[in-house]
PDB file of the backbone (N, CA, C, O) and the ligand in Angstrom, with CONECT records:
HET     ZN  A 101       1
ATOM      1  N   MET A   1       7.024  15.832   3.899  1.00  0.00           N
ATOM      2  CA  MET A   1       7.979  15.093   2.951  1.00  0.00           C
ATOM      3  C   MET A   1       7.806  14.936   1.547  1.00  0.00           C
ATOM      4  O   MET A   1       6.798  14.382   1.109  1.00  0.00           O
ATOM      5  N   SER A   2       8.720  15.384   0.789  1.00  0.00           N
ATOM      6  CA  SER A   2       8.100  15.148  -0.512  1.00  0.00           C
ATOM      7  C   SER A   2       9.157  14.060  -1.456  1.00  0.00           C
ATOM      8  O   SER A   2      10.327  13.891  -1.115  1.00  0.00           O
ATOM      9  N   PHE A   3       8.727  13.570  -2.321  1.00  0.00           N
ATOM     10  CA  PHE A   3       9.392  12.601  -3.087  1.00  0.00           C
ATOM     11  C   PHE A   3       8.828  12.422  -4.477  1.00  0.00           C
ATOM     12  O   PHE A   3       7.623  12.638  -4.603  1.00  0.00           O
ATOM     13  N   TYR A   4       9.459  12.093  -5.438  1.00  0.00           N
ATOM     14  CA  TYR A   4       8.896  11.880  -6.731  1.00  0.00           C
ATOM     15  C   TYR A   4       8.277  10.664  -6.977  1.00  0.00           C
ATOM     16  O   TYR A   4       8.538   9.696  -6.263  1.00  0.00           O
ATOM     17  N   VAL A   5       7.370  10.577  -8.033  1.00  0.00           N
ATOM     18  CA  VAL A   5       6.554   9.546  -8.130  1.00  0.00           C
ATOM     19  C   VAL A   5       6.932   8.629  -9.275  1.00  0.00           C
ATOM     20  O   VAL A   5       7.075   9.045 -10.425  1.00  0.00           O
ATOM     21  N   TYR A   6       7.100   7.280  -8.891  1.00  0.00           N
ATOM     22  CA  TYR A   6       7.497   6.366  -9.664  1.00  0.00           C
ATOM     23  C   TYR A   6       6.230   5.935 -10.502  1.00  0.00           C
ATOM     24  O   TYR A   6       5.317   5.468  -9.820  1.00  0.00           O
ATOM     25  N   GLU A   7       6.026   6.010 -11.811  1.00  0.00           N
ATOM     26  CA  GLU A   7       5.224   5.466 -12.581  1.00  0.00           C
ATOM     27  C   GLU A   7       5.686   4.582 -13.733  1.00  0.00           C
ATOM     28  O   GLU A   7       5.128   4.645 -14.829  1.00  0.00           O
ATOM     29  N   THR A   8       6.530   3.899 -13.530  1.00  0.00           N
ATOM     30  CA  THR A   8       7.170   3.198 -14.663  1.00  0.00           C
ATOM     31  C   THR A   8       6.515   1.686 -14.824  1.00  0.00           C
ATOM     32  O   THR A   8       6.872   0.941 -15.737  1.00  0.00           O
ATOM     33  N   GLN A   9       5.620   1.348 -13.941  1.00  0.00           N
ATOM     34  CA  GLN A   9       5.084   0.087 -14.255  1.00  0.00           C
ATOM     35  C   GLN A   9       3.457   0.278 -14.300  1.00  0.00           C
ATOM     36  O   GLN A   9       2.784   1.137 -13.730  1.00  0.00           O
ATOM     37  N   THR A  10       3.081  -0.671 -15.059  1.00  0.00           N
ATOM     38  CA  THR A  10       1.582  -0.414 -15.101  1.00  0.00           C
ATOM     39  C   THR A  10       0.670  -1.139 -13.723  1.00  0.00           C
ATOM     40  O   THR A  10       0.940  -2.199 -13.159  1.00  0.00           O
ATOM     41  N   ILE A  11      -0.162  -0.447 -13.500  1.00  0.00           N
ATOM     42  CA  ILE A  11      -0.656  -0.738 -12.102  1.00  0.00           C
ATOM     43  C   ILE A  11      -2.088  -1.651 -12.465  1.00  0.00           C
ATOM     44  O   ILE A  11      -3.079  -1.093 -12.937  1.00  0.00           O
ATOM     45  N   PRO A  12      -2.054  -2.862 -12.227  1.00  0.00           N
ATOM     46  CA  PRO A  12      -3.167  -3.687 -12.767  1.00  0.00           C
ATOM     47  C   PRO A  12      -4.481  -3.504 -12.035  1.00  0.00           C
ATOM     48  O   PRO A  12      -5.514  -4.018 -12.464  1.00  0.00           O
ATOM     49  N   ASN A  13      -4.443  -2.747 -10.893  1.00  0.00           N
ATOM     50  CA  ASN A  13      -5.776  -2.612 -10.082  1.00  0.00           C
ATOM     51  C   ASN A  13      -6.146  -0.944  -9.525  1.00  0.00           C
ATOM     52  O   ASN A  13      -5.712   0.052 -10.103  1.00  0.00           O
ATOM     53  N   GLU A  14      -6.741  -0.917  -8.695  1.00  0.00           N
ATOM     54  CA  GLU A  14      -6.988   0.403  -8.371  1.00  0.00           C
ATOM     55  C   GLU A  14      -6.007   0.969  -7.119  1.00  0.00           C
ATOM     56  O   GLU A  14      -5.980   2.141  -6.743  1.00  0.00           O
ATOM     57  N   SER A  15      -5.262  -0.064  -6.602  1.00  0.00           N
ATOM     58  CA  SER A  15      -4.181   0.287  -5.549  1.00  0.00           C
ATOM     59  C   SER A  15      -3.047   1.106  -6.459  1.00  0.00           C
ATOM     60  O   SER A  15      -2.704   0.923  -7.627  1.00  0.00           O
ATOM     61  N   ALA A  16      -2.608   2.063  -5.487  1.00  0.00           N
ATOM     62  CA  ALA A  16      -1.468   3.114  -5.962  1.00  0.00           C
ATOM     63  C   ALA A  16      -0.204   2.278  -6.405  1.00  0.00           C
ATOM     64  O   ALA A  16       0.446   2.561  -7.411  1.00  0.00           O
ATOM     65  N   ARG A  17       0.102   1.161  -5.515  1.00  0.00           N
ATOM     66  CA  ARG A  17       1.482   0.528  -5.713  1.00  0.00           C
ATOM     67  C   ARG A  17       1.112  -1.025  -5.642  1.00  0.00           C
ATOM     68  O   ARG A  17       0.038  -1.488  -5.258  1.00  0.00           O
ATOM     69  N   THR A  18       2.153  -1.681  -6.062  1.00  0.00           N
ATOM     70  CA  THR A  18       2.216  -3.129  -5.778  1.00  0.00           C
ATOM     71  C   THR A  18       3.362  -3.685  -4.985  1.00  0.00           C
ATOM     72  O   THR A  18       4.465  -3.387  -5.442  1.00  0.00           O
ATOM     73  N   CYS A  19       3.355  -4.435  -3.889  1.00  0.00           N
ATOM     74  CA  CYS A  19       4.487  -5.170  -3.366  1.00  0.00           C
ATOM     75  C   CYS A  19       5.219  -5.708  -4.305  1.00  0.00           C
ATOM     76  O   CYS A  19       4.640  -6.435  -5.112  1.00  0.00           O
ATOM     77  N   ILE A  20       6.561  -5.504  -4.427  1.00  0.00           N
ATOM     78  CA  ILE A  20       7.394  -6.187  -5.322  1.00  0.00           C
ATOM     79  C   ILE A  20       7.555  -7.821  -4.923  1.00  0.00           C
ATOM     80  O   ILE A  20       7.722  -8.703  -5.765  1.00  0.00           O
ATOM     81  N   LYS A  21       7.481  -8.019  -3.629  1.00  0.00           N
ATOM     82  CA  LYS A  21       7.682  -9.278  -3.212  1.00  0.00           C
ATOM     83  C   LYS A  21       6.621 -10.319  -3.354  1.00  0.00           C
ATOM     84  O   LYS A  21       6.845 -11.421  -3.853  1.00  0.00           O
ATOM     85  N   CYS A  22       5.309  -9.887  -2.842  1.00  0.00           N
ATOM     86  CA  CYS A  22       4.194 -10.661  -3.183  1.00  0.00           C
ATOM     87  C   CYS A  22       3.103 -10.386  -4.026  1.00  0.00           C
ATOM     88  O   CYS A  22       2.174 -11.169  -4.228  1.00  0.00           O
ATOM     89  N   GLY A  23       3.251  -9.015  -4.627  1.00  0.00           N
ATOM     90  CA  GLY A  23       2.252  -8.654  -5.534  1.00  0.00           C
ATOM     91  C   GLY A  23       1.037  -8.160  -4.936  1.00  0.00           C
ATOM     92  O   GLY A  23       0.029  -8.119  -5.643  1.00  0.00           O
ATOM     93  N   TRP A  24       0.985  -7.769  -3.703  1.00  0.00           N
ATOM     94  CA  TRP A  24      -0.181  -7.219  -2.957  1.00  0.00           C
ATOM     95  C   TRP A  24      -0.561  -5.932  -3.301  1.00  0.00           C
ATOM     96  O   TRP A  24       0.306  -5.107  -3.015  1.00  0.00           O
ATOM     97  N   GLY A  25      -1.577  -5.464  -3.828  1.00  0.00           N
ATOM     98  CA  GLY A  25      -1.974  -4.214  -4.344  1.00  0.00           C
ATOM     99  C   GLY A  25      -2.060  -3.344  -2.956  1.00  0.00           C
ATOM    100  O   GLY A  25      -2.742  -3.725  -2.005  1.00  0.00           O
ATOM    101  N   MET A  26      -1.301  -2.146  -2.946  1.00  0.00           N
ATOM    102  CA  MET A  26      -1.447  -1.414  -1.709  1.00  0.00           C
ATOM    103  C   MET A  26      -1.346   0.113  -2.008  1.00  0.00           C
ATOM    104  O   MET A  26      -0.801   0.525  -3.032  1.00  0.00           O
ATOM    105  N   ASP A  27      -1.866   0.893  -1.119  1.00  0.00           N
ATOM    106  CA  ASP A  27      -2.049   2.403  -1.186  1.00  0.00           C
ATOM    107  C   ASP A  27      -1.163   2.994  -0.120  1.00  0.00           C
ATOM    108  O   ASP A  27      -1.089   4.212   0.046  1.00  0.00           O
ATOM    109  N   GLU A  28      -0.447   2.059   0.650  1.00  0.00           N
ATOM    110  CA  GLU A  28       0.617   2.404   1.734  1.00  0.00           C
ATOM    111  C   GLU A  28       1.499   1.361   2.092  1.00  0.00           C
ATOM    112  O   GLU A  28       1.063   0.220   2.245  1.00  0.00           O
ATOM    113  N   GLY A  29       2.745   1.643   2.248  1.00  0.00           N
ATOM    114  CA  GLY A  29       3.627   0.715   2.731  1.00  0.00           C
ATOM    115  C   GLY A  29       4.998   1.162   2.716  1.00  0.00           C
ATOM    116  O   GLY A  29       5.277   2.361   2.700  1.00  0.00           O
ATOM    117  N   PHE A  30       5.990   0.113   2.720  1.00  0.00           N
ATOM    118  CA  PHE A  30       7.419   0.796   2.695  1.00  0.00           C
ATOM    119  C   PHE A  30       7.932   1.035   1.316  1.00  0.00           C
ATOM    120  O   PHE A  30       7.672   0.321   0.348  1.00  0.00           O
ATOM    121  N   LEU A  31       8.729   2.164   1.307  1.00  0.00           N
ATOM    122  CA  LEU A  31       9.289   2.537   0.136  1.00  0.00           C
ATOM    123  C   LEU A  31      10.834   2.561   0.233  1.00  0.00           C
ATOM    124  O   LEU A  31      11.348   3.338   1.039  1.00  0.00           O
ATOM    125  N   HIS A  32      11.542   1.828  -0.471  1.00  0.00           N
ATOM    126  CA  HIS A  32      12.946   2.026  -0.647  1.00  0.00           C
ATOM    127  C   HIS A  32      13.261   2.944  -1.730  1.00  0.00           C
ATOM    128  O   HIS A  32      13.339   2.504  -2.877  1.00  0.00           O
ATOM    129  N   GLU A  33      13.464   4.272  -1.460  1.00  0.00           N
ATOM    130  CA  GLU A  33      13.645   5.184  -2.248  1.00  0.00           C
ATOM    131  C   GLU A  33      14.663   4.904  -3.574  1.00  0.00           C
ATOM    132  O   GLU A  33      14.318   4.935  -4.756  1.00  0.00           O
ATOM    133  N   PRO A  34      15.771   4.673  -3.136  1.00  0.00           N
ATOM    134  CA  PRO A  34      16.854   4.609  -4.244  1.00  0.00           C
ATOM    135  C   PRO A  34      16.662   3.683  -5.363  1.00  0.00           C
ATOM    136  O   PRO A  34      17.121   3.913  -6.482  1.00  0.00           O
ATOM    137  N   SER A  35      15.939   2.565  -5.047  1.00  0.00           N
ATOM    138  CA  SER A  35      15.491   1.624  -6.028  1.00  0.00           C
ATOM    139  C   SER A  35      13.972   1.662  -6.435  1.00  0.00           C
ATOM    140  O   SER A  35      13.526   1.052  -7.407  1.00  0.00           O
ATOM    141  N   GLY A  36      13.336   2.330  -5.710  1.00  0.00           N
ATOM    142  CA  GLY A  36      11.779   2.390  -6.132  1.00  0.00           C
ATOM    143  C   GLY A  36      11.161   1.240  -5.581  1.00  0.00           C
ATOM    144  O   GLY A  36       9.947   1.183  -5.779  1.00  0.00           O
ATOM    145  N   SER A  37      11.668   0.310  -4.944  1.00  0.00           N
ATOM    146  CA  SER A  37      10.940  -0.841  -4.415  1.00  0.00           C
ATOM    147  C   SER A  37      10.086  -0.549  -3.266  1.00  0.00           C
ATOM    148  O   SER A  37      10.352   0.230  -2.350  1.00  0.00           O
ATOM    149  N   THR A  38       8.881  -1.358  -3.434  1.00  0.00           N
ATOM    150  CA  THR A  38       7.873  -1.111  -2.528  1.00  0.00           C
ATOM    151  C   THR A  38       7.509  -2.296  -1.802  1.00  0.00           C
ATOM    152  O   THR A  38       7.568  -3.336  -2.458  1.00  0.00           O
ATOM    153  N   TYR A  39       7.155  -2.384  -0.630  1.00  0.00           N
ATOM    154  CA  TYR A  39       6.997  -3.611   0.092  1.00  0.00           C
ATOM    155  C   TYR A  39       5.679  -3.191   1.130  1.00  0.00           C
ATOM    156  O   TYR A  39       5.510  -2.119   1.711  1.00  0.00           O
ATOM    157  N   CYS A  40       4.804  -4.433   1.152  1.00  0.00           N
ATOM    158  CA  CYS A  40       3.482  -4.242   1.947  1.00  0.00           C
ATOM    159  C   CYS A  40       3.616  -4.362   3.284  1.00  0.00           C
ATOM    160  O   CYS A  40       2.839  -3.787   4.047  1.00  0.00           O
ATOM    161  N   SER A  41       4.763  -5.233   3.773  1.00  0.00           N
ATOM    162  CA  SER A  41       4.778  -5.375   5.216  1.00  0.00           C
ATOM    163  C   SER A  41       6.231  -5.604   5.682  1.00  0.00           C
ATOM    164  O   SER A  41       7.116  -5.741   4.837  1.00  0.00           O
ATOM    165  N   VAL A  42       6.459  -5.642   6.786  1.00  0.00           N
ATOM    166  CA  VAL A  42       7.864  -5.871   7.321  1.00  0.00           C
ATOM    167  C   VAL A  42       8.470  -7.262   6.728  1.00  0.00           C
ATOM    168  O   VAL A  42       9.635  -7.335   6.338  1.00  0.00           O
ATOM    169  N   ALA A  43       7.570  -8.351   6.698  1.00  0.00           N
ATOM    170  CA  ALA A  43       7.988  -9.485   6.250  1.00  0.00           C
ATOM    171  C   ALA A  43       8.518  -9.459   4.966  1.00  0.00           C
ATOM    172  O   ALA A  43       9.586 -10.057   4.843  1.00  0.00           O
ATOM    173  N   CYS A  44       7.978  -8.833   3.806  1.00  0.00           N
ATOM    174  CA  CYS A  44       8.271  -8.712   2.562  1.00  0.00           C
ATOM    175  C   CYS A  44       9.545  -7.897   2.521  1.00  0.00           C
ATOM    176  O   CYS A  44      10.475  -8.219   1.782  1.00  0.00           O
ATOM    177  N   LEU A  45       9.587  -6.845   3.310  1.00  0.00           N
ATOM    178  CA  LEU A  45      10.601  -6.094   3.479  1.00  0.00           C
ATOM    179  C   LEU A  45      11.909  -6.761   3.732  1.00  0.00           C
ATOM    180  O   LEU A  45      12.887  -6.762   2.985  1.00  0.00           O
ATOM    181  N   ASP A  46      11.763  -7.398   5.039  1.00  0.00           N
ATOM    182  CA  ASP A  46      12.943  -8.391   5.521  1.00  0.00           C
ATOM    183  C   ASP A  46      13.311  -9.413   4.467  1.00  0.00           C
ATOM    184  O   ASP A  46      14.474  -9.755   4.256  1.00  0.00           O
ATOM    185  N   ASN A  47      12.270  -9.879   3.825  1.00  0.00           N
ATOM    186  CA  ASN A  47      12.656 -10.647   2.842  1.00  0.00           C
ATOM    187  C   ASN A  47      13.535 -10.504   1.696  1.00  0.00           C
ATOM    188  O   ASN A  47      14.110 -11.436   1.132  1.00  0.00           O
ATOM    189  N   ASP A  48      13.611  -9.096   1.346  1.00  0.00           N
ATOM    190  CA  ASP A  48      14.256  -8.546   0.163  1.00  0.00           C
ATOM    191  C   ASP A  48      15.425  -7.781   0.699  1.00  0.00           C
ATOM    192  O   ASP A  48      16.480  -7.922   0.081  1.00  0.00           O
ATOM    193  N   ILE A  49      15.417  -6.978   1.769  1.00  0.00           N
ATOM    194  CA  ILE A  49      16.533  -6.402   2.334  1.00  0.00           C
ATOM    195  C   ILE A  49      16.883  -6.772   3.603  1.00  0.00           C
ATOM    196  O   ILE A  49      16.021  -6.727   4.480  1.00  0.00           O
ATOM    197  N   SER A  50      18.102  -7.166   3.881  1.00  0.00           N
ATOM    198  CA  SER A  50      18.537  -7.851   5.145  1.00  0.00           C
ATOM    199  C   SER A  50      18.503  -6.851   6.316  1.00  0.00           C
ATOM    200  O   SER A  50      18.644  -5.640   6.146  1.00  0.00           O
ATOM    201  N   LEU A  51      18.316  -7.410   7.470  1.00  0.00           N
ATOM    202  CA  LEU A  51      18.194  -6.334   8.612  1.00  0.00           C
ATOM    203  C   LEU A  51      19.597  -5.470   8.727  1.00  0.00           C
ATOM    204  O   LEU A  51      19.567  -4.327   9.182  1.00  0.00           O
ATOM    205  N   ALA A  52      20.840  -6.089   8.286  1.00  0.00           N
ATOM    206  CA  ALA A  52      21.987  -5.545   8.289  1.00  0.00           C
ATOM    207  C   ALA A  52      21.943  -4.229   7.441  1.00  0.00           C
ATOM    208  O   ALA A  52      22.321  -3.128   7.841  1.00  0.00           O
ATOM    209  N   GLN A  53      21.409  -4.519   6.176  1.00  0.00           N
ATOM    210  CA  GLN A  53      21.350  -3.449   5.010  1.00  0.00           C
ATOM    211  C   GLN A  53      20.388  -2.420   5.602  1.00  0.00           C
ATOM    212  O   GLN A  53      20.714  -1.238   5.487  1.00  0.00           O
ATOM    213  N   GLN A  54      19.133  -2.749   6.283  1.00  0.00           N
ATOM    214  CA  GLN A  54      18.432  -1.929   6.579  1.00  0.00           C
ATOM    215  C   GLN A  54      18.857  -0.931   7.852  1.00  0.00           C
ATOM    216  O   GLN A  54      18.315   0.161   8.023  1.00  0.00           O
ATOM    217  N   GLU A  55      19.823  -1.422   8.654  1.00  0.00           N
ATOM    218  CA  GLU A  55      20.277  -0.787   9.602  1.00  0.00           C
ATOM    219  C   GLU A  55      21.390   0.360   8.991  1.00  0.00           C
ATOM    220  O   GLU A  55      21.787   1.234   9.761  1.00  0.00           O
ATOM    221  N   GLU A  56      21.783   0.331   7.855  1.00  0.00           N
ATOM    222  CA  GLU A  56      22.888   1.183   7.284  1.00  0.00           C
ATOM    223  C   GLU A  56      22.047   2.293   6.428  1.00  0.00           C
ATOM    224  O   GLU A  56      22.577   3.289   5.934  1.00  0.00           O
ATOM    225  N   MET A  57      20.672   1.979   6.326  1.00  0.00           N
ATOM    226  CA  MET A  57      19.851   3.048   5.722  1.00  0.00           C
ATOM    227  C   MET A  57      19.395   4.061   6.469  1.00  0.00           C
ATOM    228  O   MET A  57      19.341   4.008   7.698  1.00  0.00           O
ATOM    229  N   THR A  58      18.978   5.212   5.663  1.00  0.00           N
ATOM    230  CA  THR A  58      18.405   6.256   6.665  1.00  0.00           C
ATOM    231  C   THR A  58      16.874   6.381   6.267  1.00  0.00           C
ATOM    232  O   THR A  58      16.315   5.719   5.392  1.00  0.00           O
ATOM    233  N   LEU A  59      16.268   7.410   7.120  1.00  0.00           N
ATOM    234  CA  LEU A  59      14.989   7.506   6.657  1.00  0.00           C
ATOM    235  C   LEU A  59      14.664   7.970   5.421  1.00  0.00           C
ATOM    236  O   LEU A  59      13.540   7.814   4.943  1.00  0.00           O
ATOM    237  N   ASP A  60      15.561   8.535   4.858  1.00  0.00           N
ATOM    238  CA  ASP A  60      15.546   9.056   3.203  1.00  0.00           C
ATOM    239  C   ASP A  60      15.572   7.990   2.298  1.00  0.00           C
ATOM    240  O   ASP A  60      15.045   7.997   1.186  1.00  0.00           O
ATOM    241  N   ASP A  61      16.309   6.918   2.894  1.00  0.00           N
ATOM    242  CA  ASP A  61      16.228   5.703   1.985  1.00  0.00           C
ATOM    243  C   ASP A  61      15.106   4.906   1.929  1.00  0.00           C
ATOM    244  O   ASP A  61      14.622   4.526   0.863  1.00  0.00           O
ATOM    245  N   LEU A  62      14.581   4.580   3.217  1.00  0.00           N
ATOM    246  CA  LEU A  62      13.650   3.490   3.393  1.00  0.00           C
ATOM    247  C   LEU A  62      12.595   3.981   4.519  1.00  0.00           C
ATOM    248  O   LEU A  62      12.946   4.110   5.692  1.00  0.00           O
ATOM    249  N   PHE A  63      11.482   4.204   4.146  1.00  0.00           N
ATOM    250  CA  PHE A  63      10.351   4.680   5.072  1.00  0.00           C
ATOM    251  C   PHE A  63       8.951   4.038   4.607  1.00  0.00           C
ATOM    252  O   PHE A  63       8.721   3.440   3.556  1.00  0.00           O
ATOM    253  N   TRP A  64       8.087   4.319   5.659  1.00  0.00           N
ATOM    254  CA  TRP A  64       6.792   4.192   5.301  1.00  0.00           C
ATOM    255  C   TRP A  64       6.080   5.127   4.781  1.00  0.00           C
ATOM    256  O   TRP A  64       6.145   6.215   5.353  1.00  0.00           O
ATOM    257  N   THR A  65       5.282   5.026   3.690  1.00  0.00           N
ATOM    258  CA  THR A  65       4.544   6.001   3.183  1.00  0.00           C
ATOM    259  C   THR A  65       3.351   5.805   2.697  1.00  0.00           C
ATOM    260  O   THR A  65       3.060   4.609   2.653  1.00  0.00           O
ATOM    261  N   ASP A  66       2.454   6.601   2.270  1.00  0.00           N
ATOM    262  CA  ASP A  66       1.229   6.193   1.302  1.00  0.00           C
ATOM    263  C   ASP A  66       1.066   7.060   0.234  1.00  0.00           C
ATOM    264  O   ASP A  66       1.466   8.223   0.276  1.00  0.00           O
ATOM    265  N   TRP A  67       0.411   6.487  -0.883  1.00  0.00           N
ATOM    266  CA  TRP A  67       0.248   7.047  -2.000  1.00  0.00           C
ATOM    267  C   TRP A  67      -1.214   7.420  -2.469  1.00  0.00           C
ATOM    268  O   TRP A  67      -1.503   7.626  -3.647  1.00  0.00           O
ATOM    269  N   HIS A  68      -2.181   7.490  -1.319  1.00  0.00           N
ATOM    270  CA  HIS A  68      -3.326   7.978  -1.625  1.00  0.00           C
ATOM    271  C   HIS A  68      -3.636   9.006  -2.427  1.00  0.00           C
ATOM    272  O   HIS A  68      -4.602   8.935  -3.187  1.00  0.00           O
ATOM    273  N   ASN A  69      -2.789  10.169  -2.346  1.00  0.00           N
ATOM    274  CA  ASN A  69      -2.943  11.350  -3.052  1.00  0.00           C
ATOM    275  C   ASN A  69      -2.334  11.266  -4.410  1.00  0.00           C
ATOM    276  O   ASN A  69      -2.485  12.201  -5.196  1.00  0.00           O
ATOM    277  N   GLU A  70      -1.646  10.190  -4.736  1.00  0.00           N
ATOM    278  CA  GLU A  70      -0.933  10.162  -5.999  1.00  0.00           C
ATOM    279  C   GLU A  70      -1.599   9.225  -7.111  1.00  0.00           C
ATOM    280  O   GLU A  70      -1.200   9.220  -8.275  1.00  0.00           O
ATOM    281  N   VAL A  71      -2.697   8.399  -6.624  1.00  0.00           N
ATOM    282  CA  VAL A  71      -3.469   7.632  -7.806  1.00  0.00           C
ATOM    283  C   VAL A  71      -3.740   8.129  -8.941  1.00  0.00           C
ATOM    284  O   VAL A  71      -3.631   7.500  -9.994  1.00  0.00           O
ATOM    285  N   GLU A  72      -4.133   9.343  -8.845  1.00  0.00           N
ATOM    286  CA  GLU A  72      -4.687  10.084 -10.044  1.00  0.00           C
ATOM    287  C   GLU A  72      -3.428  11.057 -10.699  1.00  0.00           C
ATOM    288  O   GLU A  72      -3.634  11.858 -11.611  1.00  0.00           O
ATOM    289  N   VAL A  73      -2.229  10.860 -10.128  1.00  0.00           N
ATOM    290  CA  VAL A  73      -1.120  11.405 -10.994  1.00  0.00           C
ATOM    291  C   VAL A  73      -0.775  10.766 -12.160  1.00  0.00           C
ATOM    292  O   VAL A  73      -0.649   9.547 -12.041  1.00  0.00           O
ATOM    293  N   ALA A  74      -0.542  11.335 -13.507  1.00  0.00           N
ATOM    294  CA  ALA A  74      -0.501  10.732 -14.583  1.00  0.00           C
ATOM    295  C   ALA A  74       0.908  10.530 -15.081  1.00  0.00           C
ATOM    296  O   ALA A  74       1.132   9.678 -15.940  1.00  0.00           O
ATOM    297  N   GLU A  75       1.892  11.301 -14.562  1.00  0.00           N
ATOM    298  CA  GLU A  75       3.115  11.202 -14.846  1.00  0.00           C
ATOM    299  C   GLU A  75       4.193  11.365 -13.777  1.00  0.00           C
ATOM    300  O   GLU A  75       5.382  11.264 -14.079  1.00  0.00           O
TER     301      GLU A  75
HETATM  302 ZN    ZN A 101       4.260  -7.918   0.203  1.00  0.00          ZN2+
END
């Protein structure tokens, strides 16, 4: 699976991404591709996107991924 890299925010630590709900630094988690929103857990995901909304999404829109290989990407 390929997807482009969001590098619009400053990353304050060594983690590749930060959960938009709780601010947890993470190297893997849920990605809502259309908005670029990232979530560390189902709890944070459900807190931001209702289950009804999730039901309507496809795996192209919302999926678990990791960014281990993208930490060094500069753009
Ligand atoms: Zn979180």
